[in-house]
C-alpha positions in Angstrom: -32.2 -110.0 15.1 -30.9 -111.5 18.2 -33.0 -110.5 21.2 -31.6 -107.3 22.9 -28.6 -106.9 20.5 -30.0 -105.2 17.3 -27.7 -107.5 15.4 -29.1 -109.5 12.5 -28.2 -113.2 12.6 -28.0 -115.3 9.4 -27.5 -118.9 8.6 -25.7 -119.4 5.3 -25.7 -123.0 4.1 -23.2 -123.8 1.4 -20.9 -121.1 2.9 -17.8 -123.0 1.8 -18.8 -122.7 -1.8 -18.2 -120.1 -4.4 -21.3 -117.9 -4.0 -21.9 -118.8 -0.4 -18.4 -117.7 0.6 -18.9 -114.3 -1.0 -22.2 -113.9 0.6 -21.0 -114.9 4.1 -18.1 -112.4 3.7 -20.3 -109.6 2.7 -22.7 -110.2 5.5 -19.8 -110.2 8.0 -18.6 -106.9 6.5 -22.0 -105.5 7.1 -21.9 -106.6 10.8 -24.3 -109.4 10.6 -23.8 -112.3 12.9 -23.2 -115.3 10.6 -23.4 -119.1 11.1 -21.5 -120.6 8.1 -22.5 -124.2 7.4 -20.9 -126.5 5.0 -18.9 -129.7 4.8 -15.7 -127.8 4.1 -15.3 -124.2 5.3 -11.7 -123.6 4.2 -12.7 -120.6 2.0 -14.2 -118.7 4.9 -12.1 -119.9 7.8 -10.1 -116.6 7.9 -13.4 -114.7 8.6 -13.9 -116.4 11.9 -11.6 -114.2 14.0 -13.5 -112.4 16.7 -17.1 -112.7 17.6 -20.1 -112.9 15.2 -18.9 -115.5 12.7 -19.4 -119.2 13.6 -18.0 -122.0 11.5 -20.1 -125.1 11.5 -18.8 -128.0 9.5 -21.5 -130.6 8.9 -24.1 -132.0 6.6 -26.9 -129.7 5.8 -29.3 -132.6 5.8 -28.5 -133.6 9.4 -31.4 -132.7 11.8 -29.2 -131.9 14.8 -26.9 -129.8 12.7 -29.8 -127.9 11.3 -31.2 -127.2 14.8 -27.9 -126.0 16.1 -27.3 -123.7 13.1 -30.8 -122.1 13.3 -30.5 -121.1 17.0 -31.2 -117.4 17.1 -31.2 -117.0 13.3 -33.7 -114.5 11.8 -32.6 -115.1 8.2 -31.6 -118.2 6.3 -29.7 -118.1 3.0 -29.9 -121.7 1.7 -27.3 -122.2 -1.0 -26.0 -125.8 -0.2 -26.6 -128.2 -3.0 -25.3 -131.2 -4.8 -24.4 -130.0 -8.3 -21.0 -130.8 -9.8 -20.3 -134.4 -9.5 -21.2 -136.6 -12.5 -20.1 -139.6 -10.5 -22.7 -138.8 -7.7 -25.7 -141.1 -7.9 -29.2 -139.8 -8.3 -30.0 -140.7 -4.7 -27.4 -138.2 -3.5 -28.8 -135.4 -5.6 -32.3 -136.1 -4.2 -31.0 -136.4 -0.6 -29.3 -133.0 -0.7 -31.4 -131.0 -3.2 -34.8 -132.2 -2.1 -34.9 -134.1 1.2 -32.5 -131.7 3.0 -34.6 -128.8 1.8 -37.7 -130.4 3.3 -36.1 -130.9 6.7 -34.4 -127.5 6.7 -37.7 -125.7 5.9 -39.5 -127.6 8.7 -36.7 -126.7 11.1 -36.7 -123.1 10.1 -40.4 -122.9 10.6 -40.0 -124.4 14.1 -37.3 -121.9 14.8 -39.4 -118.9 13.7 -37.1 -117.5 11.1 -38.2 -114.2 9.6 -36.9 -114.9 6.0 -35.8 -117.9 4.1 -34.0 -117.2 0.8 -33.6 -120.3 -1.3 -31.0 -120.5 -4.1 -32.3 -122.5 -7.1 -30.9 -122.3 -10.6 -32.0 -121.3 -14.1 -31.1 -124.9 -15.0 -34.6 -125.9 -13.9 -35.9 -124.6 -17.3 -34.0 -127.2 -19.2 -33.9 -126.4 -22.9 -35.3 -122.9 -23.6 -37.4 -122.8 -26.8 -38.2 -119.1 -26.5 -36.0 -116.3 -25.2 -35.8 -114.2 -23.2 -37.5 -116.5 -20.7 -39.0 -115.3 -17.4 -40.3 -116.8 -14.2 -43.5 -118.0 -15.9 -41.7 -120.0 -18.7 -42.4 -123.7 -18.3 -39.6 -125.8 -16.7 -38.5 -129.0 -18.5 -35.3 -130.1 -16.8 -33.4 -133.0 -18.3 -30.5 -133.6 -15.9 -30.8 -135.0 -12.4 -29.3 -131.8 -10.9 -32.0 -129.7 -12.7 -34.8 -132.1 -11.8 -33.9 -132.1 -8.1 -33.4 -128.4 -7.9 -36.9 -127.9 -9.3 -38.2 -130.4 -6.8 -36.5 -128.4 -4.0 -38.2 -125.3 -5.3 -41.5 -127.0 -5.1 -40.9 -127.8 -1.4 -40.2 -124.1 -0.7 -43.1 -122.9 -2.8 -45.5 -125.2 -1.0 -44.4 -124.0 2.3 -44.7 -120.4 1.2 -48.3 -121.0 0.2 -48.9 -121.9 3.8 -47.4 -118.7 5.1 -43.7 -119.6 5.3 -41.7 -116.4 4.6 -39.6 -117.6 1.7 -38.1 -116.2 -1.5 -36.7 -118.3 -4.3 -33.9 -116.9 -6.5 -32.9 -118.5 -9.8 -29.4 -117.2 -10.6 -28.1 -117.1 -14.2 -24.5 -118.2 -14.9 -22.7 -116.8 -11.9 -19.0 -116.1 -12.5 -16.1 -114.4 -10.7 -13.0 -115.0 -8.5 -13.3 -118.1 -6.4 -15.5 -120.0 -9.0 -13.8 -123.2 -10.1 -15.5 -123.0 -13.5 -14.5 -119.4 -14.1 -10.9 -120.0 -13.0 -10.7 -123.1 -15.2 -12.1 -121.1 -18.2 -9.4 -118.4 -17.7 -6.7 -121.0 -17.2 -7.5 -123.2 -20.2 -7.9 -120.1 -22.5 -4.6 -118.6 -21.3 -2.8 -121.9 -22.0 -4.4 -122.3 -25.4 -6.2 -125.5 -24.4 -9.8 -124.3 -24.6 -11.8 -125.7 -27.5 -15.1 -124.2 -28.6 -17.8 -126.7 -29.3 -19.7 -125.4 -32.3 -19.7 -121.8 -33.6 -20.0 -120.1 -30.3 -23.2 -118.3 -31.1 -25.1 -119.9 -28.2 -26.4 -117.2 -25.8 -25.2 -117.1 -22.2 -26.9 -115.0 -19.6 -24.4 -114.2 -16.8 -24.3 -112.4 -13.5 -21.2 -111.3 -11.6 -20.9 -112.7 -8.1 -21.0 -109.4 -6.4 -24.3 -108.5 -8.1 -25.6 -112.0 -7.1 -24.7 -111.3 -3.5 -26.6 -108.0 -3.7 -29.6 -109.9 -4.9 -29.5 -112.2 -1.9 -29.3 -109.3 0.5 -32.2 -107.5 -1.2 -34.3 -110.7 -1.0 -33.7 -110.8 2.7 -35.8 -107.6 3.2 -38.1 -107.1 0.1 -41.6 -107.7 1.4 -43.0 -107.7 -2.2 -40.7 -110.8 -3.0 -42.3 -113.1 -0.4 -43.5 -116.3 -2.0 -42.1 -115.4 -5.4 -39.6 -117.0 -7.7 -37.2 -114.5 -9.1 -34.6 -114.8 -11.9 -31.4 -112.9 -11.3 -29.0 -111.9 -14.1 -27.1 -108.9 -15.5 -28.5 -106.6 -18.2 -28.6 -109.2 -21.0 -27.3 -112.3 -22.6 -24.1 -112.4 -24.8 -22.9 -114.9 -27.4 -20.5 -117.5 -25.9 -17.9 -116.5 -28.5 -17.8 -113.0 -27.1 -17.4 -114.4 -23.6 -14.3 -116.5 -24.4 -12.9 -113.8 -26.8 -13.0 -111.2 -24.0 -11.2 -113.6 -21.7 -8.6 -114.3 -24.4 -8.0 -110.6 -24.7 -7.6 -110.1 -21.0 -5.1 -113.0 -20.6 -3.2 -112.2 -23.9 -4.2 -115.4 -25.7 -5.4 -116.1 -29.2 -9.2 -116.6 -29.7 -9.9 -120.3 -29.1 -10.3 -122.7 -32.0 -13.6 -124.5 -32.7 -14.5 -128.1 -33.3 -17.8 -129.6 -34.7 -20.4 -129.9 -32.0 -21.1 -133.6 -33.0 -17.4 -134.5 -32.3 -17.5 -132.8 -28.9 -20.8 -134.6 -28.1 -19.3 -138.0 -29.0 -16.2 -137.3 -26.9 -18.3 -136.3 -23.9 -20.2 -139.6 -24.0 -17.1 -141.6 -24.4 -15.4 -139.9 -21.4 -18.4 -140.4 -19.2 -18.6 -144.1 -20.1 -14.9 -144.6 -19.5 -14.7 -142.7 -16.1 -18.0 -144.0 -14.6 -16.6 -147.4 -13.5 -13.7 -145.6 -11.9 -15.9 -143.3 -9.9 -14.0 -140.3 -11.2 -15.1 -137.0 -12.8 -14.5 -137.1 -16.6 -12.8 -134.1 -18.3 -15.8 -133.9 -20.6 -19.4 -134.7 -19.8 -23.0 -133.9 -20.7 -22.8 -131.1 -18.2 -19.8 -129.7 -20.0 -21.7 -129.9 -23.3 -24.5 -127.9 -21.8 -22.1 -125.0 -21.4 -21.9 -124.8 -25.2 -25.5 -125.8 -26.2 -27.7 -124.6 -23.3 -28.7 -121.2 -24.6 -29.9 -118.8 -21.8 -31.5 -115.4 -22.0 -33.8 -113.9 -19.4 -36.0 -111.0 -18.6 -35.0 -109.7 -15.2 -37.9 -107.3 -14.8 -39.2 -109.1 -11.7 -35.9 -108.8 -10.0 -35.9 -105.1 -10.7 -39.5 -104.6 -9.5 -39.7 -106.9 -6.5 -36.1 -106.6 -5.2 -35.0 -103.2 -6.5 -32.1 -105.1 -8.1 -29.8 -103.1 -10.4 -26.8 -104.9 -11.9 -23.6 -103.0 -11.3 -21.5 -105.1 -13.6 -21.7 -105.8 -17.3 -19.7 -108.7 -18.7 -16.7 -106.6 -19.6 -16.3 -105.1 -16.2 -17.0 -108.3 -14.4 -14.4 -110.3 -16.4 -11.8 -107.5 -15.9 -12.2 -107.5 -12.2 -12.1 -111.3 -12.1 -8.8 -111.3 -14.0 -7.4 -108.6 -11.8 -7.9 -110.8 -8.8 -6.8 -114.1 -10.5 -3.6 -112.6 -11.9 -2.6 -111.3 -8.5 0.1 -113.6 -7.0 -1.4 -113.3 -3.5 -3.5 -116.3 -2.5 -7.2 -115.9 -3.3 -9.6 -115.5 -0.5 -12.8 -113.6 0.1 -13.8 -110.8 0.7 -13.0 -108.7 -2.4 -12.0 -105.1 -2.0 -14.7 -102.5 -1.5 -16.9 -101.9 -4.6 -16.0 -98.7 -6.5 -18.4 -96.5 -8.5 -20.4 -98.4 -11.2 
């Protein structure tokens, strides 16, 4: 809290992104003072009216930007990351996902923050041989994003062992309005352009964005969570075919067709090779392929026990609310309407 005000003050890095914008909006709704840090804050610019919401456009790895953003902050929600660009070099992933974490943790310690909530990813597990997995399942990442996210976790965990008040969250597949991947999935299925790679029996563990935001808020206060890694998801994994068929039903489209997995894998490699010299993102890539082949299913017992986390949305409800927002002709922007009864 800021001295003499009773108002909690948070730094949200990555506030211009999908999850970060929802989190920043929810904190603002709850009367937190928020510093929103990102390279592009267009998603949350409308929240800056009045006092208590500061926009800070800058690089999360810049020391001066970090020091400015941390002034008076009692809580840090660190969501900024390099994660989408296939064309980004390995050095950029390491700079943002590891080196920036190191300097931010150091700056947060110097600033005396009360809680540091670090957003990692279930991608750090790599290929899961046994499911449901939990926080003690070995991590074997095989993409540079996953490798650097795990390295960033290590930075935070090492600091926590020395008394730094940190919590690490590993979100499952987060979906909802404002997510480019979710919106693209709805759009391509509605237009009949979505193609299922394989049979669609791969398991996918999801979590709706509003539930994920709740997990972040809970992690800011749960004393039992200090120094722990916690997986966050909804009640259970579903087959990918069910996910896309439910979307097809919502948008009034036919169930998507399937192609052999081997053909999709060949196409992804070909597109990556063709687009790499151009410095552009290919329409298909190894990361796209992981959506179809990377089975995920998790035990969320630790989130229940340490955070008091209770998912309010199953897949059917989350997808329905997502479509209700996406199908509205009004421009999309956070925050969402007030949550109704579960």
